[in-house]
C-alpha positions in Angstrom: 89.9 147.8 89.2 86.4 149.2 89.6 84.5 148.8 92.8 82.0 146.6 90.9 84.6 144.2 89.6 86.2 143.9 93.0 83.0 142.8 94.6 80.9 141.2 91.8 77.4 140.0 92.3 77.5 136.2 92.7 74.9 133.5 92.1 75.6 130.9 94.9 73.4 128.1 93.9 70.1 126.7 95.2 69.1 126.9 98.8 68.3 123.7 100.6 64.7 124.9 101.1 63.3 121.5 102.2 65.8 121.4 105.1 65.2 125.1 106.0 61.4 124.6 105.9 61.6 121.5 108.1 63.8 123.0 110.7 62.3 126.5 110.9 58.7 125.8 110.0 58.9 128.2 107.0 57.3 127.7 103.6 60.2 128.9 101.4 59.8 128.2 97.7 62.7 126.8 95.7 65.2 129.5 94.7 68.9 130.3 94.5 71.0 132.4 96.9 72.3 135.6 95.3 75.0 138.0 96.7 74.5 141.5 95.2 77.4 143.8 94.6 76.3 145.9 97.5 76.0 143.0 99.9 79.4 141.6 98.7 81.0 145.0 99.3 79.4 145.2 102.8 80.6 141.8 103.7 84.2 142.6 102.6 84.3 146.1 104.2 82.4 145.5 107.4 84.1 142.2 108.2 87.5 142.4 106.6 89.2 139.9 108.9 86.4 137.3 108.2 86.0 138.0 104.5 88.6 135.7 103.0 87.3 132.5 104.8 83.6 133.5 104.4 84.1 134.2 100.6 85.9 130.9 100.2 83.1 128.8 101.8 80.0 130.9 101.1 78.5 128.6 98.5 79.2 125.5 100.6 77.7 127.2 103.7 74.5 127.7 101.7 74.4 124.3 100.0 75.3 122.2 103.1 74.9 124.2 106.3 75.7 122.6 109.7 73.0 124.6 111.4 69.9 126.6 110.4 68.3 129.3 112.5 66.6 132.6 112.8 67.6 135.5 115.0 64.7 137.1 116.9 66.0 140.7 116.2 66.2 139.9 112.4 62.9 138.3 111.7 63.1 139.0 107.9 66.3 136.9 107.7 67.3 133.4 108.4 70.8 132.1 109.2 72.9 129.3 107.8 76.0 128.3 109.8 78.8 126.1 108.6 81.6 124.6 110.8 84.8 125.0 108.9 87.3 123.4 111.3 89.1 126.5 112.4 91.5 126.1 115.3 89.7 128.9 117.2 86.4 127.2 116.8 84.8 130.1 114.9 82.1 129.2 112.4 80.8 130.9 109.3 77.3 132.5 109.6 75.4 133.6 106.4 72.3 135.8 106.8 69.8 135.4 104.0 66.5 137.3 103.4 63.3 135.2 103.8 61.5 136.8 100.8 62.5 136.1 97.2 63.5 139.1 95.1 62.0 140.0 91.8 64.3 137.5 90.0 63.1 134.7 92.3 66.3 134.5 94.3 67.0 134.8 98.0 69.3 137.7 98.9 72.4 137.0 100.9 72.6 139.9 103.4 76.1 139.3 104.9 78.5 136.6 106.1 80.9 136.7 109.0 82.5 134.5 111.6 80.9 133.9 115.0 82.7 132.4 118.0 82.1 128.9 119.3 80.5 130.4 122.4 77.9 132.3 120.4 77.1 129.2 118.5 76.6 127.3 121.8 74.3 130.1 123.2 72.2 130.1 120.0 71.9 126.3 120.1 70.9 126.3 123.8 68.3 128.9 123.2 66.8 126.9 120.3 67.7 129.7 117.8 70.0 127.4 115.8 69.1 123.8 114.9 71.5 121.1 113.8 71.1 119.9 110.3 70.9 116.1 110.2 71.3 114.8 106.7 68.4 112.7 105.5 
């Protein structure tokens, strides 16, 4: 199996830009989330223990996140976080670039699990905002 077929590029569907714009004060234009082969390989290799669950729920985390946020040290990305009902309380974080690429898509940078405590700290600081369905 070639490295490209093991970690294929994936189109993950449309971003919920209206929700992201409302919660973060951004002005994102409509576009799809795209996971390149390089980012896919990074996600699998740099976070091997998290990869199976993140890969399984990646499209759902993008379409229906539980939280939306922006890390101050990664100002060119925003974060979508999905609660997945894990017994350890960990949640799936997906980092996505703020600018659309030449194809009009938003690039998924990575995805990994974060502990419940990190989620609580990010919420308390205002970095993550709860998505309330409208």
